N, C-alpha and C positions, 0 to 999 in steps of 0.2 A: 648455183649463183644466179646465172641468167640475168645479169644487169640489163636494164633498158636505157639507162642514162649514166654517163660517165663524165667526170671532170678530170682532165689531165693537167697536173700542175708541174711546171718546170721552174726550178730555182735559179739563183744567180749564175751568170756567165754561160748558161746554156744557150743563150742567143748567139754565142760565138762558136758553137759546134761546127765542125768541118775545117776550122782554121786553128782553133785553140788546142794545143797539145794532142795532135791526132794519134800519137803513140798510146796515149791513155784513153782517149775518148772516141777514136775512130774518125772516119771521113764523112759520115752522114751529117747533114746539117739539121738544125731544128725544124726547118721547113720540110725537109725530107721525112723526118719522123712523123711530124704532124699530118702530112699529106697521106702517108701510109695508114696511119691510125684512122683518119677521116674516111679513107677508101674502105677499110675493113668495116667501120661502123655503118657506112652507107649500105654496103652489101648486106649487113646483118639487121638493118632497121633499128640501129642504136643511135640515140641522141648523144653526141660527143662534142665536148668543148675543150679546147686547149688554151692554157693561160701561162704566160711566162713573165716573170718579173725579177729584177735585181734587187727589189725592195722588200724587206721583211714585212713592213707595214702593209704593202699592197697584197702580199700573199695572205696575211692574216685577214685582211678585209675581204678578200675573195672567198676564203673559207667561211668566214662569218656570214657572208651573203647566202650560204647554203642553208641557213636556218629557214629562209623563206623560199629560195629557189632550190629545192632539194634535188639531189641526184642519188642514184643507187650505189655508186661506187666512186672512189677516187684512186687515180694512179698518180703518185707523187715522186718526183726526183727532187728532193730538197737541196741537192748539191751541197755547197759548203755549209748551208744551214743545218744539215744533218747533224753536225757536231756541235752546234752552238745555240740552236733556237728552241728554247722552252716555249716561247710565245706561239710558234707555229704548232708545236706539239699540243699545247693547251687548246688552241683553236680547233684542231682536228678532234680532240677528245670531246670538246663542247658540242660539236655538231653531231657526234655519234654516227658517223658514216664510215663503213668499212673501207679500208684502203690497202693497196699494195705499194710498198716502197721499192723504187727502182734506182739502181746506180749503173752507169755505163761501164765504169772501170771496176775492177776487183778491189774494193776498198781495203780488204784484208791483206793484199799484197803490196800495199803502199805505206805511206808514213804512219807511224803509230797513232798520231792524233786522229787519223781517219777511221780508226777501228771502232770508235764509239758512235752509236746513233741514238739520238733522243726519240726516235720513232719506232725502231724495230720491235720493241717489246709490246707495242699496242697495234702493230700492223698485222693483217691477216697473213701476209707473207713478204719476203724480201728477196729481190733478184739483184744480183751484183756480178758484174764482170762479163756480161753477154753483149755489151755494146747496145746499139739500137734495138737489137732483137729482144732485149729485156723488156722494153715497152710492149712489144708485140706479144710476148709470152704472158705478160700481166693482163693484157687485153683478152687473150684467148682464155686464160684462167677464169676471169670474172664474167665472161659471156658464155661459158659452157653451160649447156642445159642441165 
């Protein structure tokens, strides 16, 4: 893999991490996750950008911007859009950039509607249920030599 540039996309409600349902999502805040990823990237000489939005349109626009501002890899936690957003899936397919799908909670141990992902079948990999560590595992996977 050995990616040199990464975009980390965080979907809706992830800005509330640390206070929103910590039994499912853990106590780490989004700022904690982003700071750890930024530190890992700096140490490795990787260009890393994090982006969070509660708006499907903003996420689609950010992905579409990658047609010009390319990255080697995407780490995405689509959050609730996992189960609903064909638009985000189509945007990712259009830019043709490999990605890892990350979920903080084990979506398969939760409500039935959370068991379906519009992203998993086109992802390089899916990490679910490891909390914030899932992001770091995705980073390590895509930056390994």
